[in-house]
C-alpha positions in Angstrom: -18.0 -21.6 -13.2 -14.8 -22.5 -11.2 -11.9 -20.3 -10.4 -10.0 -22.0 -13.3 -11.5 -20.0 -15.7 -10.0 -17.5 -14.8 -6.5 -18.1 -14.0 -5.9 -20.4 -17.2 -3.9 -19.0 -19.6 -2.3 -16.0 -17.7 1.8 -16.1 -17.7 3.8 -15.1 -15.2 6.1 -13.1 -17.5 5.5 -9.6 -18.3 4.9 -9.4 -21.9 1.4 -8.5 -23.0 0.5 -11.9 -23.2 1.0 -12.6 -19.6 -2.0 -10.3 -18.7 -4.6 -11.2 -21.3 -6.9 -14.5 -20.8 -8.7 -15.8 -24.4 -11.3 -17.6 -22.2 -15.3 -16.8 -21.1 -15.6 -15.5 -17.7 -18.7 -17.1 -15.6 -20.1 -16.8 -12.2 -17.7 -16.0 -9.1 -19.6 -17.3 -6.0 -17.6 -20.5 -5.2 -17.3 -21.4 -1.4 -13.7 -20.1 0.2 -10.6 -23.0 -0.2 -10.8 -25.8 1.9 -8.7 -28.2 3.5 -7.5 -30.8 1.1 -4.4 -32.8 -0.8 -2.1 -30.5 -2.5 -1.7 -31.4 -6.1 2.0 -32.6 -5.8 1.5 -34.8 -2.4 3.2 -34.2 1.0 6.1 -32.3 1.5 9.6 -34.5 1.5 12.4 -33.9 4.2 14.1 -31.1 4.4 16.8 -30.8 1.6 20.1 -29.2 1.9 18.8 -25.8 1.7 16.3 -26.1 4.4 13.3 -26.5 1.8 10.3 -29.1 2.3 9.5 -29.9 -1.0 7.1 -32.4 -2.9 8.5 -35.5 -5.0 10.1 -34.3 -8.3 10.7 -30.6 -6.9 14.5 -29.8 -6.4 15.7 -26.1 -4.9 18.8 -23.7 -5.3 20.2 -20.7 -3.7 20.7 -18.0 -6.1 21.5 -14.9 -4.3 21.9 -14.0 -0.7 21.8 -10.5 0.7 25.3 -9.2 1.3 27.4 -11.4 -0.7 28.2 -10.8 -4.3 26.0 -12.6 -6.9 27.9 -15.5 -8.2 29.2 -15.1 -12.1 29.0 -11.2 -11.2 30.2 -7.9 -9.5 26.5 -6.9 -8.1 26.1 -7.3 -3.7 22.6 -8.6 -3.7 20.3 -6.2 -1.4 19.3 -6.5 2.0 15.6 -7.7 3.2 14.3 -9.1 -0.4 10.7 -8.4 -0.9 7.8 -8.7 -3.9 9.2 -10.0 -7.5 8.8 -10.6 -11.1 9.8 -12.7 -14.1 10.4 -11.1 -17.4 11.3 -13.0 -20.9 14.8 -12.1 -22.1 14.8 -13.1 -25.1 16.2 -17.2 -24.7 16.3 -16.5 -21.2 14.8 -14.4 -18.4 15.0 -11.6 -15.7 13.9 -11.9 -12.0 13.3 -8.5 -10.2 13.3 -7.9 -6.1 12.3 -5.3 -4.2 14.7 -4.4 -1.4 12.3 -3.7 1.9 14.7 -1.0 3.5 14.4 2.6 4.8 16.0 4.2 3.8 18.1 3.4 0.6 15.5 0.6 -0.5 15.1 -0.1 -4.3 15.5 -2.9 -6.1 17.8 -5.2 -8.0 17.9 -8.0 -11.0 19.3 -11.0 -11.3 19.3 -12.2 -15.5 19.3 -15.8 -16.6 20.5 -17.6 -19.8 18.0 -20.1 -20.8 19.8 -23.0 -19.0 18.8 -21.3 -15.9 22.1 -20.1 -15.3 22.9 -16.3 -14.0 24.7 -14.4 -16.1 24.5 -10.7 -15.1 22.7 -8.7 -11.9 22.2 -5.2 -11.8 20.6 -2.5 -9.4 17.0 -1.1 -11.2 16.1 1.4 -8.4 18.0 3.3 -5.6 17.7 5.9 -3.1 13.6 5.2 -2.2 12.0 3.8 0.9 10.7 0.2 2.3 10.3 -1.0 -1.3 8.0 -3.9 -0.6 5.7 -5.5 -3.3 5.0 -4.0 -7.0 3.7 -5.3 -10.2 5.1 -5.9 -13.8 3.2 -4.4 -16.5 2.6 -5.2 -20.1 5.0 -3.5 -21.2 7.5 -4.9 -19.8 8.0 -2.7 -16.9 8.4 -3.1 -13.0 6.3 -1.0 -10.6 8.0 -0.7 -7.2 5.9 0.3 -4.5 7.0 2.0 -1.3 5.3 0.5 2.0 5.6 4.0 3.9 3.3 6.6 4.5 2.1 8.9 1.8 4.2 6.6 -0.1 5.3 6.7 -4.0 5.2 4.3 -7.2 8.1 3.5 -9.0 8.7 2.6 -12.6 11.4 0.9 -12.9 13.0 -0.9 -15.8 14.1 -5.1 -15.5 16.2 -4.3 -18.5 18.5 -2.0 -16.7 18.7 0.4 -19.5 16.0 3.2 -18.6 16.2 5.1 -15.4 13.3 4.6 -12.8 9.9 7.0 -13.0 8.4 8.1 -10.2 4.7 7.8 -11.0 3.1 10.6 -8.9 -0.6 9.7 -10.6 -1.0 6.4 -8.6 -1.5 8.2 -5.3 0.7 8.9 -2.2 -0.3 6.3 0.4 1.2 3.0 1.8 1.6 1.2 -1.1 2.3 -2.3 -1.0 1.3 -4.7 -4.3 -0.1 -3.9 -8.1 -1.4 -5.9 -11.0 -2.7 -4.5 -14.4 -5.5 -5.4 -16.3 -4.9 -4.8 -20.0 -8.7 -5.8 -20.8 -9.8 -2.4 -18.7 -6.5 -0.5 -19.1 -6.4 -0.3 -15.4 -3.7 -1.2 -12.3 -5.1 -2.2 -9.6 -3.2 -1.2 -6.2 -3.3 -2.2 -2.2 -2.8 -0.2 0.7 -1.2 -2.0 4.0 -3.6 -0.1 6.9 -5.6 -2.0 8.9 -8.6 0.3 7.7 -6.5 0.0 4.0 -8.7 0.5 0.2 -8.6 -1.5 -2.8 -7.6 0.9 -5.4 -7.3 1.3 -9.4 -5.5 3.8 -11.2 -6.8 4.3 -15.1 -4.3 6.2 -17.1 -4.9 8.5 -19.6 -2.7 6.2 -22.0 -2.2 2.9 -21.8 1.0 2.3 -21.2 1.3 5.9 -19.8 1.4 6.2 -16.3 2.8 9.9 -16.2 -1.0 10.6 -15.7 -4.5 9.4 -14.8 -7.4 9.0 -12.9 -6.7 7.4 -9.3 -10.5 5.1 -8.1 -11.0 4.0 -4.8 -14.0 0.3 -4.7 -17.0 1.2 -2.9 -19.0 -2.1 -1.7 -21.2 -2.8 1.9 -19.2 -4.4 4.8 -20.2 -8.2 3.8 -17.4 -10.5 2.5 -19.4 -11.0 -0.6 -21.5 -8.3 -2.9 -21.6 -5.7 -5.7 -19.0 -3.0 -6.2 -18.4 0.5 -7.9 -15.4 2.1 -8.4 -15.4 6.4 -7.0 -13.1 8.5 -7.7 -10.6 9.9 -5.2 -10.6 13.8 -5.6 -6.7 14.4 -4.0 -4.5 11.3 -5.3 -1.5 13.5 -2.9 -3.0 12.4 -0.1 -2.7 15.8 1.7 -4.2 17.5 4.0 -6.4 14.5 3.8 -5.3 10.6 3.3 -6.8 8.9 -0.3 -8.3 6.0 1.8 -10.6 9.1 3.7 -11.5 10.9 1.0 -14.6 8.9 -0.4 -17.6 8.2 1.9 -18.4 4.0 1.6 -14.7 3.2 0.5 -15.1 -0.6 2.0 -11.4 -1.4 4.5 -9.1 -3.9 4.1 -7.4 -5.1 6.9 -3.7 -4.8 5.8 -3.7 -5.1 1.8 -0.5 -7.0 0.8 -0.2 -9.1 -2.7 -2.1 -8.3 -6.0 -2.4 -10.8 -9.0 -4.9 -10.2 -12.5 -5.6 -13.2 -14.4 -8.8 -13.3 -16.8 -11.0 -10.9 -15.5 -10.2 -11.8 -12.6 -8.3 -9.8 -9.5 -7.0 -11.6 -6.4 -5.5 -9.7 -3.6 -4.7 -11.0 0.1 -5.1 -9.1 3.5 -2.9 -10.0 6.3 -4.9 -8.8 9.2 -7.6 -11.3 8.5 -5.7 -14.0 7.0 -7.9 -13.4 3.9 -7.5 -13.9 -0.3 -10.4 -11.7 -2.2 -11.2 -12.4 -5.5 -12.9 -9.8 -7.4 -14.8 -10.3 -10.7 -14.0 -7.0 -12.9 -16.4 -8.5 -15.7 -19.9 -9.2 -13.0 -18.9 -6.4 -10.8 -18.8 -8.8 -8.2 -16.1 -9.9 -5.0 -16.0 -12.5 -2.1 -13.1 -14.6 -0.2 -11.4 -16.9 -2.2 -9.6 -17.9 1.3 -10.0 -17.0 4.8 -8.3 -19.3 7.9 -10.9 -18.9 9.9 -13.5 -20.7 7.8 -11.2 -23.6 6.8 -12.2 -27.6 7.6 -11.5 -30.0 8.2 -8.9 -29.3 10.6 -6.0 -26.5 10.9 -5.5 -23.8 8.6 -2.9 -24.6 6.4 -2.0 -20.8 5.1 -1.6 -18.0 7.7 0.4 -14.7 7.8 -1.1 -14.5 4.0 1.4 -12.0 1.9 3.1 -12.2 -1.3 0.7 -13.6 -4.1 0.9 -15.2 -7.6 -0.5 -17.4 -10.0 0.6 -20.4 -12.3 -0.7 -20.7 -16.4 -2.5 -23.8 -15.1 -4.3 -21.4 -12.8 -2.9 -22.4 -9.5 -2.7 -19.5 -7.1 0.5 -19.6 -5.0 0.6 -17.6 -1.9 3.8 -16.8 0.5 3.6 -16.5 4.5 4.7 -13.9 6.0 4.4 -15.5 9.7 2.9 -18.7 9.9 5.1 -21.7 9.1 7.0 -20.6 6.4 5.2 -22.0 3.6 3.9 -21.2 0.2 0.5 -22.8 0.2 -1.2 -23.7 -3.2 -5.2 -23.1 -3.6 -6.1 -24.7 -6.7 -8.9 -24.0 -9.7 -10.8 -26.1 -7.7 -10.7 -24.3 -4.4 -8.7 -26.5 -2.2 -6.0 -25.6 -0.1 -2.1 -27.1 1.0 1.4 -26.6 1.6 3.5 -26.6 -1.6 6.8 -26.2 0.2 8.1 -25.4 3.5 11.6 -23.3 4.6 13.1 -24.6 8.0 15.4 -22.9 10.5 13.8 -19.1 9.4 11.3 -18.8 12.3 12.5 -15.1 12.3 11.5 -14.9 8.8 9.2 -14.0 5.7 8.7 -15.6 2.4 8.0 -12.9 -0.2 8.1 -12.4 -4.2 7.0 -15.3 -5.7 7.4 -15.2 -9.3 7.5 -18.2 -12.2 9.4 -18.1 -15.2 8.0 -17.1 -17.7 7.8 -21.0 -19.1 6.4 -21.8 -15.9 9.2 -24.7 -15.0 10.9 -22.1 -12.6 9.5 -20.3 -9.8 11.5 -17.8 -7.4 10.8 -16.4 -3.9 13.4 -15.5 -1.3 13.5 -15.6 2.8 13.7 -12.0 3.9 15.2 -12.1 6.7 16.8 -16.0 6.1 18.7 -17.8 9.4 19.5 -14.6 10.9 16.3 -12.9 11.5 18.1 -10.0 10.0 17.7 -7.4 7.2 21.4 -8.5 6.3 20.5 -12.1 5.9 18.1 -12.3 2.9 18.2 -15.6 0.9 16.3 -16.2 -2.9 15.8 -18.9 -4.0 14.9 -20.9 -7.3 12.3 -24.2 -7.5 12.4 -26.2 -10.1 10.2 -29.4 -10.9 7.2 -30.6 -12.6 4.6 -27.3 -12.3 1.6 -28.2 -13.8 1.2 -25.9 -17.1 
């Protein structure tokens, strides 16, 4: 059964419906994605914002680091990184981490139904190097510290409730998170060259104050079966979490993570791979490997943040490469979707769709300056497949 069976029906917002798949699952052993024509055609010339897009798509800048967001009094944070969108009445909210150490944290942009920015504000302060994270079905944002013995903070995208540190999710070099309402678990990546892939099973679903941290165990192959084993000391001291369980599978630099319909995808930057874990079948495999792409040169390198569309396409952002977001289609074709020009010293971060699937948000973390103070946050609008 092709990958679309797992992806389709997932919504890019943070309501419970965003995480509940209604389609059946099947075997998850298809070849890694290969070069082919993208669903939207070739990229056009760079627009006024330096973004190359397929025909029918347009871009705009919605925020710049160190500058007041238009129509608000809030100064956008430096080094914008992982992000997500949340439904907000007739509009939506885009949250974005700040990968600064110290004083990272996260901010938010609020949009009305026509896409106009109506507010901007801080939702997390005083933390360290907040890289990626993940949305929960109960409308919170998990902001992850990408430092040794880092924490996960549960934040309120609406800016009402104070952020809470969630110690039970373990202390390690956190990267991204993805919530699974079927198995009532949160999956976590670790940005270490010998990192692991984890899941946290809360004692009560919807409450991350207590629960069990587990690590994926499997062989050394790129496909096979797996099991979960409990991490004895989630606080990571004196032994790091990744070294507490014999047989824990190693992954080279865990990055983005995305869940939809009994499957979780995550990326590893050290080997330019996208991994696909069939949670119902208890199997894993490669959805993409740049060393296995044919014909020609691999379009996707420096794999990083990842998100999915309601249609079933994966969108993978590059840290390095040639500043592209590439799409991996349900029939296992990989192709560039957009490219940012003139920003070779930056990386693309935080891709996330608006709840209706018509707008894609993301950032260039260091923009044209190559400095964390030069970040640019974009919106792309167009005929996305839904």
